C-alpha positions as CSV (number, residue, x, y, z in Angstrom):
1,M,-46.2,-33.6,26.9
2,H,-50.2,-32.9,27.0
3,A,-49.7,-29.2,28.7
4,N,-47.3,-27.9,26.0
5,K,-49.7,-29.3,23.5
6,I,-52.4,-26.8,25.4
7,V,-49.9,-23.8,25.9
8,A,-49.0,-24.1,21.8
9,G,-52.4,-24.3,21.4
10,I,-53.3,-21.4,23.6
11,N,-49.8,-19.6,21.7
12,R,-51.9,-20.0,18.2
13,E,-54.9,-19.0,19.3
14,W,-53.3,-15.7,20.8
15,K,-51.4,-15.2,17.0
16,A,-54.5,-15.8,15.7
17,N,-57.5,-13.8,17.6
18,P,-56.3,-12.9,20.7
19,L,-60.0,-10.9,21.1
20,R,-61.1,-14.8,21.9
21,I,-58.9,-15.5,24.5
22,I,-59.5,-12.0,26.6
23,I,-62.9,-12.6,25.9
24,V,-63.2,-16.2,27.9
25,L,-60.7,-14.8,30.1
26,A,-63.2,-12.0,30.8
27,I,-65.9,-14.1,30.9
28,I,-64.7,-17.2,33.7
29,T,-63.6,-14.0,36.1
30,R,-67.3,-12.6,36.0
31,L,-69.2,-15.8,36.5
32,I,-66.8,-16.7,39.3
33,A,-67.0,-13.0,40.6
34,V,-71.5,-13.8,40.5
35,I,-71.3,-16.3,42.2
36,F,-68.7,-16.2,44.8
37,S,-68.6,-12.6,45.5
38,K,-71.5,-11.7,47.0
39,G,-72.5,-8.8,49.6
40,F,-71.7,-5.2,48.3
41,G,-68.6,-3.3,48.3
42,W,-69.8,0.3,49.5
43,F,-72.5,1.8,51.0
44,D,-74.0,3.2,48.2
45,D,-73.6,0.1,45.9
46,H,-76.5,-1.6,48.4
47,F,-78.0,0.9,50.4
48,L,-79.0,3.3,47.6
49,I,-79.8,0.9,45.2
50,I,-81.0,-2.6,45.9
51,E,-82.1,-1.4,49.9
52,A,-84.0,1.7,48.2
53,S,-85.5,-0.1,45.2
54,Q,-86.8,-3.4,47.1
55,S,-88.2,-1.1,49.6
56,W,-90.5,0.5,46.7
57,V,-92.0,-3.0,45.8
58,D,-92.9,-4.0,49.4
59,G,-94.8,-1.1,49.3
60,F,-92.6,1.4,51.4
61,D,-89.9,4.0,51.1
62,Y,-86.7,2.9,53.1
63,N,-84.9,5.9,52.2
64,K,-87.6,8.4,52.5
65,W,-86.7,9.9,49.2
66,L,-90.5,10.1,47.5
67,P,-92.8,12.6,48.3
68,G,-95.7,11.3,50.7
69,S,-93.0,9.4,53.1
70,E,-93.0,10.6,56.0
71,G,-90.2,12.5,56.8
72,N,-89.4,13.5,53.1
73,T,-88.5,17.4,52.3
74,G,-88.7,17.0,49.0
75,P,-85.9,16.2,46.3
76,T,-83.0,14.8,48.3
77,G,-80.6,14.5,45.0
78,H,-80.4,10.8,44.3
79,N,-80.4,9.5,40.6
80,L,-84.0,7.6,40.6
81,F,-82.7,6.4,37.2
82,Y,-80.4,3.6,38.3
83,T,-82.5,2.8,41.1
84,G,-85.0,2.4,38.9
85,I,-84.0,0.4,37.1
86,H,-84.0,-2.3,39.9
87,Y,-87.7,-1.5,41.0
88,V,-88.8,-2.9,37.6
89,L,-85.9,-6.3,38.4
90,F,-87.1,-6.3,41.5
91,K,-91.2,-5.9,40.3
92,L,-90.8,-8.3,37.5
93,F,-89.1,-11.1,40.3
94,A,-92.5,-10.0,42.7
95,F,-94.7,-11.3,39.8
96,L,-92.5,-14.2,39.1
97,G,-92.6,-15.5,42.2
98,F,-88.6,-15.2,42.6
99,D,-88.4,-13.8,46.2
100,H,-85.1,-15.3,47.2
101,P,-82.8,-12.2,48.4
102,Q,-79.2,-13.8,46.8
103,G,-81.2,-15.6,44.4
104,K,-82.6,-12.3,42.8
105,M,-78.8,-10.8,43.2
106,Y,-77.4,-13.7,41.6
107,I,-79.2,-12.7,38.7
108,I,-78.3,-9.0,39.5
109,R,-74.7,-9.6,39.3
110,L,-75.0,-11.4,36.2
111,L,-76.5,-8.7,34.5
112,H,-74.0,-5.8,35.1
113,A,-71.2,-8.8,34.2
114,A,-72.8,-8.9,30.9
115,L,-72.8,-5.4,30.3
116,S,-69.3,-5.3,31.5
117,M,-68.1,-7.5,28.3
118,I,-68.9,-4.1,26.6
119,V,-65.7,-2.7,28.0
120,V,-63.5,-5.5,27.4
121,I,-64.5,-5.8,23.9
122,L,-64.7,-2.2,22.7
123,G,-61.5,-1.4,24.7
124,Y,-59.7,-3.9,23.1
125,R,-60.5,-2.5,19.3
126,L,-60.4,0.5,20.4
127,T,-56.5,0.1,21.2
128,L,-56.1,-1.7,18.2
129,K,-57.3,1.2,15.9
130,I,-54.8,4.1,17.6
131,G,-51.8,1.6,19.2
132,G,-51.4,-1.3,16.8
133,Q,-52.2,-5.5,17.9
134,K,-49.5,-5.5,20.9
135,A,-51.1,-3.1,22.5
136,A,-54.2,-4.2,21.7
137,G,-53.6,-7.6,23.5
138,V,-52.4,-5.6,26.5
139,S,-54.9,-3.7,27.2
140,G,-57.8,-6.3,26.3
141,L,-55.6,-8.9,28.9
142,L,-56.1,-5.7,31.7
143,L,-59.7,-5.1,30.9
144,A,-60.7,-8.5,31.0
145,V,-58.6,-10.1,34.2
146,L,-56.9,-6.7,36.0
147,W,-57.6,-8.1,39.6
148,L,-60.1,-4.7,40.6
149,F,-62.1,-5.4,37.6
150,P,-64.0,-8.8,38.1
151,F,-65.1,-7.5,41.6
152,I,-66.6,-4.2,40.2
153,S,-68.0,-5.5,37.4
154,V,-70.3,-7.4,39.5
155,R,-71.3,-4.6,41.4
156,N,-74.1,-2.0,41.5
157,L,-71.8,0.6,41.5
158,V,-73.0,3.3,38.9
159,E,-69.0,4.7,39.3
160,F,-68.8,2.1,36.9
161,T,-71.9,0.7,35.8
162,C,-71.5,3.9,33.7
163,V,-68.2,3.2,32.0
164,P,-69.9,1.0,29.1
165,F,-71.9,3.8,27.8
166,L,-69.0,6.1,28.2
167,L,-66.3,3.6,26.1
168,Y,-69.5,3.0,23.8
169,G,-69.8,6.7,22.7
170,T,-66.1,7.4,22.4
171,W,-65.9,4.6,19.9
172,I,-69.0,5.5,18.3
173,L,-67.1,9.0,17.7
174,M,-63.2,7.8,17.1
175,N,-64.2,4.8,14.8
176,N,-66.3,8.0,12.7
177,E,-63.7,9.6,11.6
178,T,-63.7,8.4,8.2
179,K,-67.5,7.5,7.4
180,R,-69.9,9.9,5.7
181,N,-72.8,9.7,8.3
182,H,-72.2,12.3,10.4
183,F,-75.1,13.4,11.5
184,L,-76.4,10.3,12.6
185,Q,-73.4,8.9,14.4
186,G,-72.8,11.4,16.2
187,L,-76.7,11.8,17.4
188,F,-76.5,8.2,17.9
189,A,-73.3,8.4,20.3
190,G,-74.8,11.2,22.0
191,L,-77.9,8.8,22.8
192,I,-75.7,6.7,24.6
193,L,-73.1,8.7,26.1
194,G,-76.5,10.5,27.8
195,I,-77.1,7.0,29.4
196,A,-74.1,7.7,31.2
197,F,-75.4,10.8,32.4
198,C,-78.4,9.1,33.6
199,M,-76.0,6.6,35.6
200,R,-73.5,9.2,36.9
201,F,-74.0,12.7,36.9
202,Q,-70.2,13.4,37.5
203,S,-70.1,11.6,33.8
204,M,-71.0,15.0,32.6
205,I,-67.3,16.3,33.2
206,Y,-65.9,13.0,30.8
207,I,-68.9,13.4,28.3
208,G,-68.2,17.5,28.0
209,G,-64.7,17.0,27.2
210,I,-65.7,14.5,24.2
211,G,-67.8,17.9,22.9
212,L,-64.7,20.0,23.1
213,G,-62.6,17.6,21.9
214,L,-64.4,17.4,18.6
215,L,-64.7,21.3,18.6
216,I,-61.1,21.3,18.3
217,L,-60.6,19.0,15.9
218,G,-63.1,20.9,13.8
219,R,-65.4,18.5,14.1
220,W,-68.3,21.0,14.9
221,K,-71.5,18.9,13.3
222,E,-70.7,15.8,15.4
223,A,-70.0,17.9,19.0
224,I,-73.7,19.5,17.9
225,T,-75.3,16.3,17.3
226,A,-73.9,14.7,19.9
227,G,-74.9,17.5,22.2
228,I,-78.6,16.7,20.9
229,G,-78.3,13.1,21.4
230,V,-77.3,14.0,24.9
231,I,-80.2,16.1,25.7
232,I,-82.8,13.7,24.3
233,T,-81.6,10.9,26.6
234,V,-81.5,12.9,29.5
235,F,-85.0,14.2,28.9
236,L,-86.6,10.9,28.2
237,L,-84.7,9.5,30.7
238,L,-84.3,11.4,33.7
239,A,-86.2,14.7,33.5
240,T,-89.4,12.5,32.7
241,I,-88.7,10.5,36.2
242,D,-88.6,13.8,37.7
243,I,-92.0,15.3,36.1
244,Y,-93.7,12.8,37.0
245,I,-92.5,11.9,41.1
246,W,-92.0,15.8,41.1
247,G,-93.8,18.3,39.0
248,Y,-90.9,19.5,37.8
249,P,-87.6,18.3,35.4
250,F,-84.2,18.0,36.8
251,A,-85.6,18.3,40.7
252,E,-83.0,15.5,41.7
253,L,-80.0,16.8,39.6
254,I,-80.8,20.3,40.8
255,E,-80.3,18.7,44.5
256,Y,-77.7,17.3,44.1
257,I,-75.7,20.1,42.7
258,N,-76.9,22.3,45.7
259,Y,-75.8,19.4,48.2
260,N,-72.5,19.0,46.7
261,M,-71.3,22.6,46.4
262,H,-72.6,23.1,50.0
263,S,-71.9,19.3,52.1
264,Y,-68.4,18.0,50.6
265,A,-66.6,18.9,53.9
266,E,-69.1,16.4,55.5
267,Y,-67.1,13.7,54.0
268,T,-63.3,12.4,53.2
269,I,-61.1,15.4,52.0
270,G,-58.1,14.1,50.4
271,P,-55.2,16.1,48.8
272,W,-54.7,17.3,45.3
273,Y,-52.5,14.4,44.4
274,Q,-55.0,11.7,45.6
275,Y,-56.0,9.5,42.8
276,I,-52.8,10.0,40.7
277,L,-51.3,7.8,44.1
278,V,-54.8,5.7,44.0
279,L,-54.0,5.0,39.9
280,S,-50.3,3.8,40.7
281,M,-51.7,1.5,43.3
282,V,-54.5,0.3,40.8
283,F,-52.0,-0.6,38.3
284,I,-49.6,-2.1,40.6
285,P,-45.7,-0.4,40.1
286,P,-43.8,-0.3,38.1
287,V,-46.3,-1.0,34.6
288,S,-48.9,1.7,36.7
289,F,-45.9,4.1,35.6
290,F,-45.5,2.4,31.9
291,L,-49.3,3.6,31.8
292,L,-49.5,6.7,33.0
293,F,-46.4,7.6,31.2
294,G,-48.2,6.0,28.5
295,F,-51.2,7.9,28.8
296,F,-49.5,11.0,28.1
297,Y,-46.8,10.4,25.5
298,G,-49.2,8.8,23.2
299,F,-51.3,12.2,23.1
300,F,-47.9,14.5,22.9
301,K,-46.9,12.3,20.1
302,D,-50.1,11.9,18.2
303,W,-52.3,14.4,19.5
304,R,-55.5,14.3,16.9
305,K,-55.9,10.1,17.6
306,Y,-55.6,10.5,21.7
307,L,-57.8,13.8,22.3
308,L,-61.2,12.3,22.1
309,I,-59.8,9.8,25.3
310,F,-56.8,12.1,26.3
311,L,-59.0,15.5,26.9
312,P,-62.4,14.0,28.5
313,V,-59.6,12.0,31.4
314,L,-57.6,15.1,32.0
315,L,-60.8,17.1,32.6
316,F,-62.4,14.3,34.7
317,L,-59.0,14.0,36.6
318,A,-58.7,17.6,37.2
319,F,-62.3,18.6,38.5
320,H,-61.8,15.5,41.4
321,S,-58.3,16.7,42.3
322,Y,-60.4,19.8,42.8
323,Y,-62.8,18.8,44.4
324,P,-61.9,18.2,48.1
325,N,-64.3,15.2,48.6
326,K,-62.5,12.5,47.4
327,Q,-63.4,8.7,47.5
328,E,-61.2,6.0,45.8
329,R,-64.5,4.6,43.6
330,F,-65.1,8.5,42.3
331,I,-62.5,8.3,39.9
332,L,-63.0,4.4,38.5
333,P,-64.5,5.6,35.4
334,L,-61.0,6.6,34.1
335,V,-59.4,3.1,34.8
336,P,-60.1,1.7,31.8
337,F,-59.3,4.9,29.5
338,I,-56.2,4.9,30.8
339,I,-55.4,1.6,30.3
340,I,-56.6,2.2,26.1
341,A,-54.3,4.9,26.3
342,G,-51.8,4.1,28.4
343,T,-50.9,0.9,26.7
344,A,-51.0,2.6,23.3
345,G,-49.2,5.3,24.1
346,W,-46.5,3.0,25.5
347,Y,-45.8,0.5,23.3
348,K,-45.8,3.0,20.6
349,F,-42.6,4.5,23.0
350,L,-41.0,1.5,22.8
351,Q,-40.4,1.4,19.5
352,I,-38.3,4.3,19.8
353,S,-36.3,4.0,23.3
354,R,-33.0,3.3,23.6
355,F,-33.2,2.6,26.7
356,W,-35.4,-0.1,27.0
357,A,-34.5,-1.6,23.6
358,K,-31.3,-2.3,25.8
359,R,-33.0,-3.4,29.2
360,K,-35.8,-5.8,27.4
361,I,-35.3,-7.9,30.5
362,L,-36.5,-5.6,32.5
363,H,-39.1,-4.8,31.1
364,R,-40.2,-8.5,31.0
365,F,-39.5,-8.8,34.7
366,S,-41.3,-5.9,34.9
367,W,-44.6,-7.4,33.4
368,N,-43.8,-10.9,34.8
369,F,-44.0,-9.2,38.6
370,F,-47.2,-7.0,37.6
371,W,-48.5,-10.8,36.4
372,V,-47.8,-12.4,40.1
373,I,-49.2,-9.5,41.8
374,N,-52.4,-9.2,39.7
375,I,-52.9,-12.8,39.7
376,I,-52.6,-13.3,43.4
377,L,-55.4,-10.0,44.0
378,L,-57.5,-11.4,41.6
379,L,-58.1,-14.7,42.7
380,V,-58.6,-12.8,46.4
381,I,-60.5,-10.1,45.7
382,T,-63.0,-12.2,42.6
383,T,-64.0,-14.2,45.4
384,T,-64.0,-12.3,48.2
385,Y,-67.8,-11.9,50.0
386,S,-67.9,-8.4,50.8
387,K,-69.4,-7.2,54.1
388,R,-70.2,-11.4,54.9
389,A,-70.6,-11.0,58.6
390,R,-73.5,-7.9,57.8
391,V,-75.0,-9.9,55.2
392,E,-75.1,-13.3,56.8
393,S,-76.6,-11.6,60.1
394,M,-79.7,-11.2,58.0
395,C,-79.9,-14.0,56.1
396,Y,-79.4,-16.5,59.7
397,L,-82.7,-14.4,60.8
398,S,-84.3,-14.4,57.9
399,K,-85.4,-18.4,58.9
400,Y,-88.1,-16.7,61.4
401,Q,-90.8,-15.5,60.8
402,D,-93.4,-12.5,61.9
403,I,-90.2,-10.8,63.1
404,D,-90.9,-7.2,64.7
405,N,-88.1,-5.3,65.5
406,I,-83.9,-6.0,66.0
407,L,-81.6,-4.3,68.8
408,V,-78.3,-3.9,67.7
409,E,-75.7,-2.8,69.9
410,N,-72.0,-1.2,69.5
411,S,-71.5,0.7,72.4
412,N,-67.6,0.8,71.6
413,K,-68.9,3.8,69.2
414,D,-71.2,6.5,68.8
415,G,-73.4,4.1,66.1
416,I,-73.9,1.1,64.3
417,N,-73.7,-0.1,60.8
418,L,-76.8,-0.2,58.9
419,L,-78.1,-3.4,58.6
420,P,-78.6,-4.6,55.0
421,M,-82.3,-5.9,55.8
422,Y,-83.3,-6.8,51.9
423,Y,-81.8,-9.8,53.1
424,L,-84.0,-10.4,55.7
425,G,-87.0,-10.9,52.9
426,Q,-89.4,-9.2,55.7
427,R,-90.3,-5.6,56.9
428,A,-88.4,-5.2,60.2
429,G,-87.8,-1.9,62.4
430,Y,-84.2,-1.6,64.5
431,A,-82.7,0.4,67.4
432,E,-79.5,0.8,68.5
433,I,-77.4,0.9,71.3
434,N,-74.0,2.8,71.1
435,N,-71.9,4.9,73.7
436,T,-74.2,8.0,73.8
437,R,-77.5,6.2,73.8
438,P,-76.4,3.5,76.7
439,A,-79.0,0.3,77.7
440,G,-80.6,1.9,80.0
441,K,-82.0,4.9,77.5
442,V,-83.0,2.6,75.0
443,A,-85.4,0.4,77.4
444,E,-86.8,3.9,78.1
445,W,-87.5,4.3,74.6
446,Y,-88.8,1.1,74.3
447,A,-91.4,2.0,76.9
448,V,-92.2,5.0,76.5
449,N,-93.3,4.4,72.9
450,Q,-95.2,1.2,73.7
451,I,-92.7,-0.7,71.4
452,N,-92.5,-4.7,71.3
453,A,-89.4,-6.1,73.3
454,P,-86.6,-6.7,70.7
455,D,-86.9,-10.3,68.5
456,F,-83.1,-10.4,68.5
457,I,-80.0,-8.6,69.8
458,I,-77.2,-7.9,67.2
459,F,-74.1,-7.3,68.7
460,E,-71.4,-6.3,66.5
461,G,-67.5,-6.4,67.1
462,E,-65.6,-8.2,69.9
463,K,-64.1,-5.7,72.2
464,N,-65.9,-5.8,75.3
465,I,-68.3,-8.2,74.8
466,E,-68.8,-9.6,78.2
467,N,-69.8,-6.3,79.4
468,R,-71.9,-5.4,77.1
469,L,-73.9,-8.5,77.1
470,A,-73.9,-7.6,80.8
471,E,-75.5,-4.2,80.4
472,V,-78.0,-5.6,77.7
473,K,-79.2,-8.4,79.9
474,I,-80.4,-5.8,82.5
475,I,-82.9,-5.0,80.2
476,F,-83.5,-8.0,78.4
477,P,-82.9,-10.7,81.3
478,E,-84.6,-13.7,78.6
479,I,-82.0,-13.7,76.3
480,A,-79.8,-16.8,74.8
481,Y,-77.0,-17.4,72.3
482,E,-78.2,-17.5,69.0
483,A,-75.4,-17.2,66.3
484,S,-71.8,-16.2,65.3
485,I,-71.3,-14.5,62.1
486,S,-67.4,-14.1,61.2
487,P,-66.3,-11.8,58.0
488,S,-64.7,-12.7,55.1
489,I,-60.8,-12.8,55.2
490,I,-61.0,-9.6,52.9
491,D,-63.5,-7.7,55.5
492,R,-60.9,-8.7,58.2
493,I,-58.0,-7.3,56.8
494,L,-59.2,-4.3,55.9
495,F,-60.8,-4.1,59.1
496,W,-57.0,-4.2,60.4
497,L,-56.0,-2.2,58.3
498,N,-58.0,0.8,59.0
499,P,-60.6,0.4,61.9
500,I,-63.2,2.6,59.4
501,N,-64.4,-0.9,57.6
502,E,-66.3,-1.7,60.2
503,N,-66.0,-5.5,59.1
504,Q,-66.2,-7.5,63.0
505,N,-67.8,-10.4,64.1
506,V,-71.3,-10.2,65.0
507,Y,-73.2,-12.5,67.4
508,I,-76.4,-13.0,67.3
509,Y,-78.6,-13.3,70.3
510,R,-82.4,-14.4,70.7
511,N,-84.8,-13.1,72.9
512,T,-86.7,-16.2,74.4
513,Q,-89.8,-14.4,75.9
514,V,-90.7,-13.3,72.5
515,R,-90.0,-16.5,70.9
516,P,-90.4,-15.8,66.8
517,H,-91.2,-18.3,64.7
518,K,-88.6,-20.5,63.2
519,I,-88.9,-21.1,59.5
520,E,-89.0,-25.1,58.8
């Protein structure tokens, strides 16, 4: 009886103010991700952001991006703005005496979660504007609790961190059709959109689509002022950083463009339709077909209302579908916009569709199926400790002081996984044993370069572990087993589905001859 009252109360609140419930759900799921979704999702969101910025605070340059660093030959084509924001945050933490790696990451995830709320709130309002109340409610729920969103909302991933600014700029322009002060509104939108570009260079394709859309709509004043706003932001936040570091503007951007024009073949090459398949899976069939159909239907039914979303998304999708280097995260900026326009268009289509008017049960079943699968994925993904074995191995070793260097062994392959040294909490070198650099050669390298014997040896993966251990003991006989670190369930599943996802058990051995000091 009590449960029925709760359900009835939720239904009344949903009818009266659906956005309030959507915000509550978004906050709850993101806070869960802040607490439980530790680690990192991809290489870039840790090693290009966290590892680099913390190293600058510690007085060295992990990636050798900066002039004066040993091995640096000039700009490397990396975005120093977003990494620089984390440098400022870590500098503040150091000033406050807060040096716990996991503790700092709780705060970083919380800040990203708060930023992602812009996507939920403005996404709901934008859908309400172009598609009505029912579509806005569904869109808001999807933006709040689609299985992927809480997880990526707390990651240091520029592909998603740029979205709140893209959406905010789009909202300003789409909410400005009947207002008089087009100059200031266009300028403000441009200033916000410029931040998105400073976060993620490829977002300029989306921004360019907005400018083209404004021109097609005859809103040329806003197109010009928005362009001015983008230029101002880019000069203030991007060019000044490069001038300070390299002595001239856009040094990193120029190198980024040059690198991607000539080095795309070094990465994953996929077919032109890869991202369409990715979007179809992200939204879970058959609902994914509803949203993709609705995205196009809404535009062809009322193109003026949808143009400032449809055109930028289409151009962004077309560019990435044409560009050979394809990675799933590249398409993340489009997901919220397809939800917004797709739900609006789909519910507009339902109003005139005779087919679905006679098959309401099928439509309801399709959505029920979606929500069941989505909730299962949401519960699992939102609580996933991604790259757990690699992170926790460093957390374990952080119990020891004055670690000089670490040896990583994975002779099953031609390389090792980079260690997330940020979680070690101290600066230490590390070397590797692989199938092209066997233990004997590594022993010679230690001797020739007069490098101290490793304090710890980390074995990646359990395959051939006994033979690998025996080989290492030939050169470092006094090593003793210390600990085993297991990957998370999702990490194990990803490795099982595709071994390219190097998520395996980690075995830690201590060199008893070195005896590093353990923190009590």
